OpenMM code with the backbone's topology and positions (N, CA, C; nanometers):
from openmm import Vec3, app, unit

residues = "MET THR ASP VAL THR HIS ASP PRO GLU ALA ASP ALA VAL TYR ILE THR VAL GLY GLY GLY ARG PHE ASP ARG THR ALA GLU ALA GLY PRO PHE ILE TYR ASP MET ASP SER GLU GLY ARG ILE ILE GLY ILE GLU ILE LEU SER ALA SER ARG VAL LEU ALA PRO GLY ASP TRP LYS ASN ALA ARG ARG PRO ASN THR GLU ASN VAL ASP ALA ALA GLU".split()
positions = [
    Vec3(8.1330, 1.2301, -3.6980),
    Vec3(8.1712, 1.3295, -3.6013),
    Vec3(8.2774, 1.4210, -3.6614),
    Vec3(8.2424, 1.4961, -3.7619),
    Vec3(8.3360, 1.5889, -3.8227),
    Vec3(8.3134, 1.7267, -3.7634),
    Vec3(8.4233, 1.7905, -3.7269),
    Vec3(8.4176, 1.9257, -3.6723),
    Vec3(8.5312, 2.0049, -3.7354),
    Vec3(8.5052, 2.1308, -3.7688),
    Vec3(8.6058, 2.2149, -3.8320),
    Vec3(8.6229, 2.3413, -3.7500),
    Vec3(8.7486, 2.3778, -3.7238),
    Vec3(8.7789, 2.5056, -3.6600),
    Vec3(8.8763, 2.5816, -3.7487),
    Vec3(8.8736, 2.7137, -3.7352),
    Vec3(8.9614, 2.8005, -3.8143),
    Vec3(9.0236, 2.9038, -3.7219),
    Vec3(9.1556, 2.9107, -3.7228),
    Vec3(9.2288, 3.0103, -3.6458),
    Vec3(9.2892, 3.1087, -3.7444),
    Vec3(9.2239, 3.2245, -3.7651),
    Vec3(9.2722, 3.3188, -3.8657),
    Vec3(9.4108, 3.3763, -3.8340),
    Vec3(9.4427, 3.3920, -3.7052),
    Vec3(9.5748, 3.4455, -3.6702),
    Vec3(9.6864, 3.3489, -3.7100),
    Vec3(9.6625, 3.2196, -3.6929),
    Vec3(9.7616, 3.1180, -3.7290),
    Vec3(9.7464, 3.0743, -3.8751),
    Vec3(9.6390, 3.1198, -3.9406),
    Vec3(9.6053, 3.0781, -4.0770),
    Vec3(9.6020, 2.9256, -4.0856),
    Vec3(9.5309, 2.8648, -3.9905),
    Vec3(9.5237, 2.7191, -3.9824),
    Vec3(9.3796, 2.6725, -3.9669),
    Vec3(9.3516, 2.5577, -4.0233),
    Vec3(9.2222, 2.4917, -4.0116),
    Vec3(9.2475, 2.3548, -3.9501),
    Vec3(9.1612, 2.3142, -3.8564),
    Vec3(9.1705, 2.1808, -3.7981),
    Vec3(9.0397, 2.1079, -3.8231),
    Vec3(9.0504, 1.9877, -3.8768),
    Vec3(8.9331, 1.9056, -3.9058),
    Vec3(8.9412, 1.7795, -3.8208),
    Vec3(8.8448, 1.7638, -3.7323),
    Vec3(8.8339, 1.6416, -3.6541),
    Vec3(8.7550, 1.5428, -3.7384),
    Vec3(8.8151, 1.4280, -3.7665),
    Vec3(8.7500, 1.3328, -3.8561),
    Vec3(8.7097, 1.2029, -3.7873),
    Vec3(8.7489, 1.1833, -3.6634),
    Vec3(8.7113, 1.0619, -3.5942),
    Vec3(8.7426, 1.0702, -3.4472),
    Vec3(8.6885, 0.9762, -3.3751),
    Vec3(8.7169, 0.9694, -3.2332),
    Vec3(8.8433, 0.8883, -3.2104),
    Vec3(8.8864, 0.8858, -3.0912),
    Vec3(9.0046, 0.8086, -3.0588),
    Vec3(9.1009, 0.8911, -2.9767),
    Vec3(9.1947, 0.8227, -2.9193),
    Vec3(9.2949, 0.8875, -2.8347),
    Vec3(9.4188, 0.9178, -2.9172),
    Vec3(9.4644, 1.0424, -2.9095),
    Vec3(9.5829, 1.0855, -2.9825),
    Vec3(9.7052, 1.0039, -2.9407),
    Vec3(9.7831, 0.9611, -3.0415),
    Vec3(9.9055, 0.8865, -3.0161),
    Vec3(10.0270, 0.9518, -3.0809),
    Vec3(10.0114, 0.9978, -3.2062),
    Vec3(10.1262, 1.0554, -3.2763),
    Vec3(10.0804, 1.1422, -3.3930),
    Vec3(10.1756, 1.2146, -3.4513),
    Vec3(10.1469, 1.2968, -3.5681),
    Vec3(10.2366, 1.2543, -3.6841),
    Vec3(10.1900, 1.2872, -3.8028),
    Vec3(10.2681, 1.2707, -3.9252),
    Vec3(10.2474, 1.3979, -4.0052),
    Vec3(10.3465, 1.4360, -4.0824),
    Vec3(10.3389, 1.5606, -4.1579),
    Vec3(10.3644, 1.5338, -4.3052),
    Vec3(10.2853, 1.6011, -4.3891),
    Vec3(10.3016, 1.5929, -4.5338),
    Vec3(10.2721, 1.7312, -4.5902),
    Vec3(10.3759, 1.8077, -4.6169),
    Vec3(10.3586, 1.9440, -4.6668),
    Vec3(10.2862, 2.0286, -4.5643),
    Vec3(10.1788, 2.0962, -4.6060),
    Vec3(10.1059, 2.1821, -4.5123),
    Vec3(10.0053, 2.1061, -4.4259),
    Vec3(10.0048, 1.9732, -4.4352),
    Vec3(9.9082, 1.8913, -4.3615),
    Vec3(9.9768, 1.8188, -4.2461),
    Vec3(9.9145, 1.8256, -4.1291),
    Vec3(9.9628, 1.7522, -4.0125),
    Vec3(9.8502, 1.6591, -3.9699),
    Vec3(9.8804, 1.5306, -3.9656),
    Vec3(9.7804, 1.4291, -3.9329),
    Vec3(9.7989, 1.3827, -3.7894),
    Vec3(9.6938, 1.3895, -3.7098),
    Vec3(9.6930, 1.3320, -3.5756),
    Vec3(9.6357, 1.1918, -3.5886),
    Vec3(9.7050, 1.0948, -3.5294),
    Vec3(9.6624, 0.9562, -3.5422),
    Vec3(9.6501, 0.8900, -3.4062),
    Vec3(9.5682, 0.7833, -3.4030),
    Vec3(9.5566, 0.7034, -3.2819),
    Vec3(9.6631, 0.5934, -3.2847),
    Vec3(9.6638, 0.5079, -3.1849),
    Vec3(9.7671, 0.4048, -3.1757),
    Vec3(9.7558, 0.2986, -3.2858),
    Vec3(9.6403, 0.2929, -3.3521),
    Vec3(9.6198, 0.1986, -3.4625),
    Vec3(9.6602, 0.2591, -3.5968),
    Vec3(9.7009, 0.3865, -3.5965),
    Vec3(9.7391, 0.4542, -3.7198),
    Vec3(9.6228, 0.5173, -3.7940),
    Vec3(9.5050, 0.5210, -3.7313),
    Vec3(9.3888, 0.5846, -3.7939),
    Vec3(9.3959, 0.7356, -3.7718),
    Vec3(9.3623, 0.8106, -3.8738),
    Vec3(9.3636, 0.9566, -3.8647),
    Vec3(9.2428, 1.0021, -3.7844),
    Vec3(9.2692, 1.0836, -3.6819),
    Vec3(9.1602, 1.1374, -3.6008),
    Vec3(9.1446, 1.2875, -3.6210),
    Vec3(9.2453, 1.3511, -3.6819),
    Vec3(9.2365, 1.4938, -3.7086),
    Vec3(9.3400, 1.5372, -3.8102),
    Vec3(9.3080, 1.6435, -3.8822),
    Vec3(9.3979, 1.6973, -3.9835),
    Vec3(9.4098, 1.8473, -3.9613),
    Vec3(9.5323, 1.8965, -3.9469),
    Vec3(9.5569, 2.0398, -3.9385),
    Vec3(9.6140, 2.0850, -4.0716),
    Vec3(9.5591, 2.1928, -4.1240),
    Vec3(9.6044, 2.2475, -4.2514),
    Vec3(9.6654, 2.3835, -4.2241),
    Vec3(9.7964, 2.3921, -4.2439),
    Vec3(9.8686, 2.5170, -4.2228),
    Vec3(9.8646, 2.6003, -4.3506),
    Vec3(9.8800, 2.7312, -4.3376),
    Vec3(9.8710, 2.8231, -4.4519),
    Vec3(9.7413, 2.8008, -4.5281),
    Vec3(9.6333, 2.7870, -4.4522),
    Vec3(9.5033, 2.7513, -4.5099),
    Vec3(9.4586, 2.8461, -4.6203),
    Vec3(9.4826, 2.9741, -4.6053),
    Vec3(9.4359, 3.0695, -4.7059),
    Vec3(9.5081, 3.0515, -4.8395),
    Vec3(9.6246, 2.9881, -4.8390),
    Vec3(9.6970, 2.9622, -4.9633),
    Vec3(9.6719, 2.8215, -5.0164),
    Vec3(9.6347, 2.7286, -4.9285),
    Vec3(9.6195, 2.5885, -4.9672),
    Vec3(9.4757, 2.5548, -5.0059),
    Vec3(9.3790, 2.6108, -4.9350),
    Vec3(9.2384, 2.5777, -4.9573),
    Vec3(9.1703, 2.6788, -5.0488),
    Vec3(9.0749, 2.6309, -5.1255),
    Vec3(8.9922, 2.7200, -5.2061),
    Vec3(8.9028, 2.7998, -5.1116),
    Vec3(8.8635, 2.9211, -5.1512),
    Vec3(8.7718, 2.9967, -5.0662),
    Vec3(8.6459, 2.9145, -5.0399),
    Vec3(8.5937, 2.9293, -4.9199),
    Vec3(8.4732, 2.8527, -4.8874),
    Vec3(8.4288, 2.8750, -4.7448),
    Vec3(8.3373, 2.7909, -4.7016),
    Vec3(8.2777, 2.8027, -4.5685),
    Vec3(8.3764, 2.7808, -4.4552),
    Vec3(8.4911, 2.7196, -4.4808),
    Vec3(8.5889, 2.6960, -4.3744),
    Vec3(8.6307, 2.8265, -4.3081),
    Vec3(8.6250, 2.9375, -4.3815),
    Vec3(8.6624, 3.0670, -4.3233),
    Vec3(8.5640, 3.1112, -4.2151),
    Vec3(8.4424, 3.0562, -4.2168),
    Vec3(8.3406, 3.0910, -4.1176),
    Vec3(8.3328, 2.9895, -4.0039),
    Vec3(8.4214, 2.8912, -4.0039),
    Vec3(8.4203, 2.7901, -3.8981),
    Vec3(8.4523, 2.8572, -3.7647),
    Vec3(8.4055, 2.7953, -3.6577),
    Vec3(8.4298, 2.8524, -3.5250),
    Vec3(8.5792, 2.8517, -3.4939),
    Vec3(8.6165, 2.9399, -3.4037),
    Vec3(8.7558, 2.9457, -3.3588),
    Vec3(8.7846, 2.8314, -3.2626),
    Vec3(8.9094, 2.7873, -3.2571),
    Vec3(8.9443, 2.6815, -3.1610),
    Vec3(8.9123, 2.7255, -3.0176),
    Vec3(8.8826, 2.6303, -2.9333),
    Vec3(8.8543, 2.6536, -2.7910),
    Vec3(8.7307, 2.7385, -2.7672),
    Vec3(8.6358, 2.7346, -2.8597),
    Vec3(8.5066, 2.7975, -2.8394),
    Vec3(8.4001, 2.6899, -2.8480),
    Vec3(8.2853, 2.7184, -2.7937),
    Vec3(8.1757, 2.6207, -2.7941),
    Vec3(8.1266, 2.5957, -2.9348),
    Vec3(8.0958, 2.4709, -2.9624),
    Vec3(8.0324, 2.4336, -3.0887),
    Vec3(7.8819, 2.4361, -3.0659),
    Vec3(7.8129, 2.5293, -3.1261),
    Vec3(7.6693, 2.5449, -3.1056),
    Vec3(7.5953, 2.4659, -3.2127),
    Vec3(7.5082, 2.3780, -3.1701),
    Vec3(7.4279, 2.2972, -3.2593),
    Vec3(7.3133, 2.3833, -3.3118),
    Vec3(7.2923, 2.3817, -3.4437),
    Vec3(7.1859, 2.4631, -3.5038),
    Vec3(7.0489, 2.4232, -3.4536),
    Vec3(7.0324, 2.3017, -3.4033),
    Vec3(6.9040, 2.2552, -3.3539),
    Vec3(6.8709, 2.3116, -3.2157),
    Vec3(6.9695, 2.3690, -3.1487),
    Vec3(6.9445, 2.4209, -3.0135),
    Vec3(6.8797, 2.5569, -3.0145),
] * unit.nanometer
topology = app.Topology()
chain = topology.addChain("A")
for resn in residues:
    res = topology.addResidue(resn, chain)
    for name in ("N", "CA", "C"):
        topology.addAtom(name, app.Element.getBySymbol(name[0]), res)
């Protein structure tokens, strides 16, 4: 269940990497990790994405708070 969003105004990318209920965050440089109560990472936010990430498809990811359209639909 991986999902990627890109907010160009904030220059941030969010990657949902697992299910679970949010409990806390941890920060390491431009990365912010959302974790569940067991300490498992459920999401990763990458700040200053245009400087941290190599150019790629992440720039075409949907914006946050928009519908995720399945290509099969």
